[in-house]
OpenMM code with the backbone's topology and positions (N, CA, C; nanometers):
from openmm import Vec3, app, unit

residues = "MET ASP LEU ILE LEU GLY GLU ALA ASP ALA ALA ILE GLU ILE LYS ALA SER ASP ARG VAL GLY GLU LYS THR ARG GLY LEU HIS LEU PHE GLN GLN GLU ASN LYS VAL LYS LYS SER TYR ILE VAL CYS ARG GLU SER LEU PRO ARG ALA VAL SER PRO GLN ILE THR ILE LEU PRO TRP GLN ILE PHE CYS GLU LYS LEU TRP ALA GLY GLU ILE ILE".split()
positions = [
    Vec3(-0.2169, -0.4301, 0.8992),
    Vec3(-0.1654, -0.3004, 0.8720),
    Vec3(-0.0291, -0.2878, 0.9390),
    Vec3(0.0700, -0.2474, 0.8619),
    Vec3(0.2051, -0.2367, 0.9157),
    Vec3(0.2469, -0.0926, 0.9456),
    Vec3(0.2059, 0.0003, 0.8602),
    Vec3(0.2417, 0.1413, 0.8795),
    Vec3(0.1244, 0.2313, 0.8452),
    Vec3(0.1154, 0.3403, 0.9175),
    Vec3(0.0203, 0.4457, 0.8839),
    Vec3(0.1024, 0.5734, 0.8768),
    Vec3(0.0974, 0.6406, 0.7638),
    Vec3(0.1768, 0.7607, 0.7442),
    Vec3(0.0891, 0.8846, 0.7531),
    Vec3(0.1424, 0.9874, 0.8178),
    Vec3(0.0693, 1.1122, 0.8324),
    Vec3(-0.0555, 1.0933, 0.9163),
    Vec3(-0.1547, 1.1719, 0.8874),
    Vec3(-0.2848, 1.1642, 0.9550),
    Vec3(-0.3753, 1.0735, 0.8730),
    Vec3(-0.3371, 0.9458, 0.8659),
    Vec3(-0.4066, 0.8462, 0.7834),
    Vec3(-0.4036, 0.8855, 0.6359),
    Vec3(-0.2916, 0.9493, 0.5956),
    Vec3(-0.2738, 0.9826, 0.4544),
    Vec3(-0.2475, 0.8571, 0.3719),
    Vec3(-0.1775, 0.7618, 0.4315),
    Vec3(-0.1468, 0.6374, 0.3613),
    Vec3(-0.1385, 0.5221, 0.4608),
    Vec3(-0.1984, 0.4107, 0.4228),
    Vec3(-0.1883, 0.2872, 0.5004),
    Vec3(-0.1019, 0.1913, 0.4197),
    Vec3(-0.0046, 0.1310, 0.4866),
    Vec3(0.0918, 0.0461, 0.4182),
    Vec3(0.0913, -0.0930, 0.4793),
    Vec3(0.0831, -0.1933, 0.3946),
    Vec3(0.1012, -0.3311, 0.4374),
    Vec3(0.2258, -0.3822, 0.3654),
    Vec3(0.3175, -0.4429, 0.4378),
    Vec3(0.4437, -0.4890, 0.3806),
    Vec3(0.4435, -0.6409, 0.3753),
    Vec3(0.4762, -0.6938, 0.2576),
    Vec3(0.4808, -0.8385, 0.2359),
    Vec3(0.6197, -0.8761, 0.1847),
    Vec3(0.6722, -0.9887, 0.2301),
    Vec3(0.8015, -1.0375, 0.1832),
    Vec3(0.7890, -1.1144, 0.0513),
    Vec3(0.6689, -1.1394, 0.0089),
    Vec3(0.6421, -1.2216, -0.1086),
    Vec3(0.6762, -1.1505, -0.2389),
    Vec3(0.7107, -1.2297, -0.3406),
    Vec3(0.7299, -1.1724, -0.4735),
    Vec3(0.6029, -1.1851, -0.5579),
    Vec3(0.4972, -1.2369, -0.4982),
    Vec3(0.3655, -1.2423, -0.5629),
    Vec3(0.2583, -1.2303, -0.4555),
    Vec3(0.1878, -1.1202, -0.4573),
    Vec3(0.0840, -1.0934, -0.3581),
    Vec3(-0.0503, -1.1336, -0.4167),
    Vec3(-0.1277, -1.2075, -0.3402),
    Vec3(-0.2605, -1.2484, -0.3843),
    Vec3(-0.3601, -1.1342, -0.3767),
    Vec3(-0.4817, -1.1632, -0.4079),
    Vec3(-0.5865, -1.0615, -0.4091),
    Vec3(-0.6538, -1.0444, -0.2734),
    Vec3(-0.6126, -1.1189, -0.1723),
    Vec3(-0.6740, -1.1092, -0.0407),
    Vec3(-0.6219, -0.9864, 0.0326),
    Vec3(-0.7061, -0.8864, 0.0425),
    Vec3(-0.6674, -0.7610, 0.1076),
    Vec3(-0.7723, -0.7201, 0.2098),
    Vec3(-0.8379, -0.8173, 0.2690),
    Vec3(-0.9497, -0.7901, 0.3603),
    Vec3(-0.9100, -0.6960, 0.4739),
    Vec3(-0.7965, -0.7236, 0.5380),
    Vec3(-0.7519, -0.6394, 0.6487),
    Vec3(-0.7301, -0.4956, 0.6068),
    Vec3(-0.6695, -0.4769, 0.4923),
    Vec3(-0.6444, -0.3421, 0.4417),
    Vec3(-0.7749, -0.2717, 0.4067),
    Vec3(-0.8680, -0.3449, 0.3447),
    Vec3(-0.9997, -0.2877, 0.3124),
    Vec3(-1.0738, -0.2456, 0.4400),
    Vec3(-1.0750, -0.3310, 0.5408),
    Vec3(-1.1446, -0.2989, 0.6652),
    Vec3(-1.0834, -0.1771, 0.7331),
    Vec3(-0.9516, -0.1733, 0.7398),
    Vec3(-0.8855, -0.0592, 0.8018),
    Vec3(-0.9182, 0.0687, 0.7260),
    Vec3(-0.9181, 0.0599, 0.5951),
    Vec3(-0.9464, 0.1759, 0.5106),
    Vec3(-1.0884, 0.2283, 0.5350),
    Vec3(-1.1842, 0.1395, 0.5470),
    Vec3(-1.3222, 0.1798, 0.5698),
    Vec3(-1.3411, 0.2431, 0.7074),
    Vec3(-1.2774, 0.1848, 0.8080),
    Vec3(-1.2938, 0.2340, 0.9448),
    Vec3(-1.2215, 0.3650, 0.9711),
    Vec3(-1.1146, 0.3921, 0.8981),
    Vec3(-1.0306, 0.5080, 0.9275),
    Vec3(-1.0242, 0.6118, 0.8168),
    Vec3(-1.0977, 0.5927, 0.7106),
    Vec3(-1.1019, 0.6889, 0.6004),
    Vec3(-0.9620, 0.7255, 0.5513),
    Vec3(-0.8843, 0.6235, 0.5210),
    Vec3(-0.7486, 0.6412, 0.4701),
    Vec3(-0.7546, 0.6946, 0.3279),
    Vec3(-0.6675, 0.7893, 0.2948),
    Vec3(-0.6667, 0.8485, 0.1610),
    Vec3(-0.6130, 0.7513, 0.0564),
    Vec3(-0.5009, 0.6823, 0.0886),
    Vec3(-0.4388, 0.5887, -0.0048),
    Vec3(-0.3957, 0.4642, 0.0711),
    Vec3(-0.3985, 0.3499, 0.0040),
    Vec3(-0.3504, 0.2259, 0.0650),
    Vec3(-0.2569, 0.1557, -0.0316),
    Vec3(-0.1500, 0.1008, 0.0245),
    Vec3(-0.0484, 0.0335, -0.0565),
    Vec3(-0.0092, -0.0988, 0.0061),
    Vec3(0.0217, -0.1940, -0.0796),
    Vec3(0.0887, -0.3161, -0.0385),
    Vec3(0.2278, -0.3073, -0.1001),
    Vec3(0.3285, -0.3075, -0.0159),
    Vec3(0.4670, -0.2976, -0.0611),
    Vec3(0.5262, -0.4380, -0.0547),
    Vec3(0.5864, -0.4814, -0.1650),
    Vec3(0.6350, -0.6189, -0.1719),
    Vec3(0.7502, -0.6299, -0.2713),
    Vec3(0.7820, -0.7532, -0.3070),
    Vec3(0.8913, -0.7779, -0.4004),
    Vec3(0.8423, -0.8078, -0.5416),
    Vec3(0.7171, -0.7772, -0.5728),
    Vec3(0.6695, -0.7943, -0.7107),
    Vec3(0.7499, -0.7018, -0.8012),
    Vec3(0.7556, -0.7341, -0.9291),
    Vec3(0.8395, -0.6567, -1.0202),
    Vec3(0.7697, -0.5341, -1.0784),
    Vec3(0.6374, -0.5345, -1.0838),
    Vec3(0.5633, -0.4229, -1.1434),
    Vec3(0.4509, -0.3759, -1.0520),
    Vec3(0.4230, -0.2461, -1.0541),
    Vec3(0.3076, -0.1965, -0.9766),
    Vec3(0.1774, -0.2413, -1.0423),
    Vec3(0.0743, -0.2543, -0.9597),
    Vec3(-0.0584, -0.2869, -1.0133),
    Vec3(-0.1646, -0.2481, -0.9114),
    Vec3(-0.2837, -0.2251, -0.9615),
    Vec3(-0.3960, -0.1910, -0.8748),
    Vec3(-0.4721, -0.3174, -0.8390),
    Vec3(-0.5021, -0.3344, -0.7109),
    Vec3(-0.5863, -0.4441, -0.6649),
    Vec3(-0.7315, -0.3985, -0.6701),
    Vec3(-0.7521, -0.2728, -0.6389),
    Vec3(-0.8833, -0.2091, -0.6421),
    Vec3(-0.8578, -0.0602, -0.6636),
    Vec3(-0.9633, 0.0185, -0.6803),
    Vec3(-0.9407, 0.1627, -0.6948),
    Vec3(-0.8726, 0.2258, -0.5724),
    Vec3(-0.8845, 0.1612, -0.4562),
    Vec3(-0.8290, 0.2158, -0.3335),
    Vec3(-0.6927, 0.1580, -0.2952),
    Vec3(-0.6553, 0.0430, -0.3516),
    Vec3(-0.5337, -0.0263, -0.3076),
    Vec3(-0.4410, -0.0527, -0.4257),
    Vec3(-0.3149, -0.0118, -0.4090),
    Vec3(-0.2130, -0.0315, -0.5109),
    Vec3(-0.1011, -0.1181, -0.4558),
    Vec3(-0.0573, -0.2135, -0.5354),
    Vec3(0.0603, -0.2933, -0.5013),
    Vec3(0.1805, -0.2271, -0.5661),
    Vec3(0.2833, -0.2022, -0.4851),
    Vec3(0.4054, -0.1399, -0.5355),
    Vec3(0.5270, -0.2240, -0.4997),
    Vec3(0.6174, -0.2436, -0.5968),
    Vec3(0.7462, -0.3020, -0.5607),
    Vec3(0.8153, -0.2095, -0.4603),
    Vec3(0.8922, -0.2666, -0.3687),
    Vec3(0.9500, -0.1863, -0.2612),
    Vec3(1.0390, -0.0748, -0.3146),
    Vec3(1.1089, -0.0980, -0.4253),
    Vec3(1.1969, 0.0060, -0.4795),
    Vec3(1.1163, 0.1271, -0.5273),
    Vec3(1.0072, 0.1005, -0.5951),
    Vec3(0.9216, 0.2089, -0.6451),
    Vec3(0.8556, 0.2813, -0.5283),
    Vec3(0.8129, 0.2051, -0.4276),
    Vec3(0.7543, 0.2681, -0.3089),
    Vec3(0.8537, 0.3658, -0.2462),
    Vec3(0.9772, 0.3229, -0.2287),
    Vec3(1.0789, 0.4102, -0.1683),
    Vec3(1.1023, 0.5354, -0.2529),
    Vec3(1.1103, 0.5199, -0.3841),
    Vec3(1.1280, 0.6349, -0.4729),
    Vec3(1.0124, 0.7334, -0.4585),
    Vec3(0.8890, 0.6807, -0.4588),
    Vec3(0.7713, 0.7675, -0.4469),
    Vec3(0.7639, 0.8331, -0.3080),
    Vec3(0.8009, 0.7586, -0.2067),
    Vec3(0.7993, 0.8142, -0.0705),
    Vec3(0.8955, 0.9318, -0.0606),
    Vec3(1.0182, 0.9136, -0.1073),
    Vec3(1.1192, 1.0204, -0.0978),
    Vec3(1.0864, 1.1378, -0.1904),
    Vec3(1.0118, 1.1110, -0.2980),
    Vec3(0.9714, 1.2172, -0.3897),
    Vec3(0.8469, 1.2917, -0.3414),
    Vec3(0.7894, 1.2486, -0.2284),
    Vec3(0.6700, 1.3133, -0.1744),
    Vec3(0.5414, 1.2728, -0.2430),
    Vec3(0.5413, 1.1608, -0.3136),
    Vec3(0.4214, 1.1173, -0.3869),
    Vec3(0.3322, 1.0251, -0.3060),
    Vec3(0.3795, 0.9771, -0.1913),
    Vec3(0.2979, 0.8891, -0.1072),
    Vec3(0.2165, 0.9716, -0.0087),
    Vec3(0.2814, 1.0650, 0.0578),
    Vec3(0.2103, 1.1584, 0.1458),
    Vec3(0.2592, 1.2992, 0.1185),
] * unit.nanometer
topology = app.Topology()
chain = topology.addChain("A")
for resn in residues:
    res = topology.addResidue(resn, chain)
    for name in ("N", "CA", "C"):
        topology.addAtom(name, app.Element.getBySymbol(name[0]), res)
């Protein structure tokens, strides 16, 4: 886990990779233990996608746009 925004409103994991695998064990465990509302993996992939109903992969540009627009927290 790299960032926690608000009162566990969002948990963020940041990856430098342009292709993120499906291994999200750390994020899943943190989410279960802390009742996080939303979880994101921010990376250099070109398109957003859902890893699970609780975890979304977002390209860093889209993450920044959503963050500044108030859509993340």
